[in-house]
Each structure stands twice: as structure tokens, then as C-alpha cells.
C-alpha positions in Angstrom: 8.6 -24.3 -9.4 5.2 -26.1 -9.8 1.9 -24.0 -9.3 1.2 -26.6 -6.4 4.4 -25.1 -4.5 2.9 -21.8 -4.2 1.7 -20.8 -0.7 -2.0 -19.9 -0.5 -4.6 -20.1 -3.3 -3.8 -19.5 -7.0 -6.7 -17.0 -7.1 -5.1 -14.7 -4.4 -2.0 -14.9 -6.6 -3.8 -14.0 -9.8 -5.4 -10.9 -7.6 -1.8 -9.6 -6.5 -0.5 -10.2 -10.0 -3.4 -8.0 -11.4 -3.3 -5.5 -9.1 0.5 -5.2 -9.4 0.0 -4.7 -13.2 -2.7 -2.0 -13.0 -0.1 0.0 -10.5 2.6 -0.7 -13.1 0.3 0.7 -15.9 0.0 3.9 -14.0 3.4 4.4 -13.0 4.4 3.4 -16.6 2.0 6.6 -18.2 3.3 8.8 -15.1 7.1 8.0 -16.5 6.2 8.6 -20.1 4.5 12.0 -19.2 7.5 12.9 -17.1 9.4 12.6 -20.3 7.4 15.2 -21.9 8.1 17.8 -18.9 10.7 16.8 -16.7 11.3 20.0 -15.1 7.6 20.6 -14.6 7.4 17.3 -13.1 10.4 17.9 -10.6 8.9 21.0 -9.6 5.9 19.9 -8.9 7.3 16.6 -7.2 9.4 19.0 -5.0 6.4 20.7 -3.6 5.2 17.3 -1.6 6.2 16.6 1.9 8.6 13.6 1.7 8.5 13.3 5.5 5.2 12.1 5.4 6.3 9.6 2.8 9.2 8.3 4.8 6.7 8.1 7.9 4.2 6.1 6.0 6.5 3.9 4.6 7.9 2.8 8.3 4.4 2.4 9.5 3.2 0.1 6.6 6.7 -1.9 6.3 6.1 -2.4 10.3 2.3 -3.3 9.9 3.5 -6.1 7.0 6.1 -7.4 9.7 2.9 -7.8 12.2 0.9 -9.5 9.2 3.9 -11.9 8.6 3.8 -12.5 12.5 0.1 -13.0 12.8 0.7 -15.9 9.9 3.4 -17.3 11.7 1.2 -17.7 15.0 -1.9 -18.9 13.3 -0.1 -21.8 11.7 1.3 -22.6 15.0 -2.0 -22.7 16.4 -1.5 -19.3 18.6 -4.9 -17.9 17.8 -4.5 -15.2 20.5 -0.7 -14.2 18.9 -2.2 -14.2 15.5 -5.2 -11.9 16.3 -2.8 -9.4 18.3 -0.8 -9.2 15.2 -3.6 -8.7 12.9 -4.7 -6.1 15.0 -1.4 -4.5 15.1 -1.4 -4.8 11.5 -4.9 -3.5 11.0 -4.0 -0.3 13.6 -0.7 0.4 11.2 -3.3 0.5 8.0 -5.3 3.0 9.9 -2.0 5.0 11.1 -1.3 5.2 7.2 -4.6 6.3 6.3 -4.5 9.0 8.8 -1.0 10.3 7.8 -2.0 10.2 4.2 -5.6 12.1 4.9 -3.3 14.7 6.8 -0.9 14.8 3.7 -3.6 15.3 1.1 -5.5 18.1 3.6 -2.0 20.0 3.6 -2.0 19.5 -0.1 -5.3 20.7 -0.9 -4.8 23.7 1.8 -1.5 24.8 -0.8 -3.9 24.8 -3.6 -2.2 21.3 -4.7 -5.0 19.5 -6.6 -5.5 16.7 -9.0 -5.4 19.3 -12.1 -2.9 21.6 -10.8 -0.4 19.6 -13.0 0.1 16.4 -14.6 2.3 15.0 -11.9 -0.5 15.9 -8.9 -3.0 13.9 -11.0 -0.8 10.5 -11.1 0.0 11.5 -7.5 -3.6 11.8 -6.5 -4.6 8.7 -8.8 -1.8 6.5 -7.5 -2.0 7.2 -3.9 -5.7 7.6 -3.6 -6.2 4.0 -5.6 -3.4 2.7 -3.0 -5.3 4.2 0.0 -8.3 2.4 -1.5 -6.3 -0.7 -1.2 -5.3 -0.1 2.4 -8.8 0.6 3.4 -9.8 -3.1 2.0 -6.6 -4.6 3.8 -7.7 -3.0 7.0 -11.3 -4.4 6.7 -9.8 -8.0 5.4 -7.0 -7.9 8.3 -9.8 -6.9 11.0 -12.2 -9.7 9.6 -9.9 -12.7 9.8 -8.8 -11.2 13.3 -12.8 -12.2 14.3 -12.3 -16.1 13.9 -8.4 -16.7 13.5 -7.8 -19.7 11.2 -4.6 -20.2 9.2 -5.9 -20.4 5.7 -7.4 -16.8 5.8 -5.5 -15.2 7.9 -2.6 -16.4 5.2 -4.6 -15.1 2.5 -5.4 -11.7 4.5 -1.4 -11.6 4.9 -0.9 -12.0 1.4 -3.0 -9.1 0.5 -1.4 -6.9 2.9 2.0 -7.6 1.6 0.9 -6.8 -1.7 -0.3 -3.4 -0.3 2.9 -3.1 1.1 4.6 -3.7 -2.2 2.6 -1.4 -4.2 3.7 1.4 -1.7 7.1 0.4 -2.6 6.8 0.4 -6.0 4.8 4.1 -6.4 7.1 5.6 -3.4 10.2 6.2 -5.9 8.2 7.7 -9.0 6.4 10.0 -6.7 8.3 11.1 -3.9 12.1 10.3 -4.8 12.9 10.6 -8.7 13.3 13.8 -9.8 
């Protein structure tokens, strides 16, 4: 496969690759720390509400579908359909952020903080950095919805799919693996 065969611009692929590497480094560091205290990590992880993680997963994957539909509509010249799907994808990001904020509020109310246990340090850093990417993605999707053109919509959808992918990568070590 030639680089010219990739959809989108090369710089977007470099951004996506670098962001995935940053999160992979965090996941790797968390996994290494888990090896030093498996019982403590399991006990800390059990304090999280997996229902919120499940909700956020459904919300992000669904919003990724809307981003893909927006890209398809933009390339077909359907600006109205692209804008509608971009706004639905954006709404998914906002719902994700509200749910994550509620989860953080619950965690903090039960005295779970970034310094409670090393697991929670990684939990807040990884999910917080991901939330920052969701905020950026919401802004990007909203901006490209203002003036729908195929290339910007494609770039916005690519960024949003990266946000989805990162969530899928951090979900197991934070919420599922004990």
C-alpha cells in the first residue's frame, strides 16, 4: 500500500498515530504498575461504576456512526445530511462529557481522587486526557458542520474515530481487566 492510497491527509494520520502512541504509553505504564500491586489495582478498579463506562461506550460508538454517515453524505454532496449527522455526532460527544462529569463527581464524592491509589492516578489521567480529546473533537465536528465540505468533514470524522478508538483502547485496562 502506498501512502497516496490512504484516505485524508498524511498529517492527520501522523496526528492519529502520535495520539495513539501517547495513550499506549500510558496504558503500558499502568499495566507495569499493576504488576507491582495486582490486588490493590483490582480493589481500586472494583470501586468504579462499570455502568457509566458501558453507557459512554455506546454513546461514543453511536456518535462514531453518525460521523461516518456525515462523511458519506458530504462526499455525496448532501450538505444537509452531513450537517445533521455531524450535529448528532457532536451531541454524542456532549453526552459522553456529561456522563463522564457525573462519574467523576460520584468518584470524588466517595473520596476517590487522583492520589487515592496509583490505579486512580492512571484512571484520572487517561480518562481526563481522553475527555480533553472529546472536547476538541466536539469543537472540530461543530466547526466543520458550519460550512460542510467533504475534506474538512473527512478530517473531522477521522479525528472523531481516533477518539472512539482511544476509548476502546483504555476501556479494558481501566474498567474490565482485573
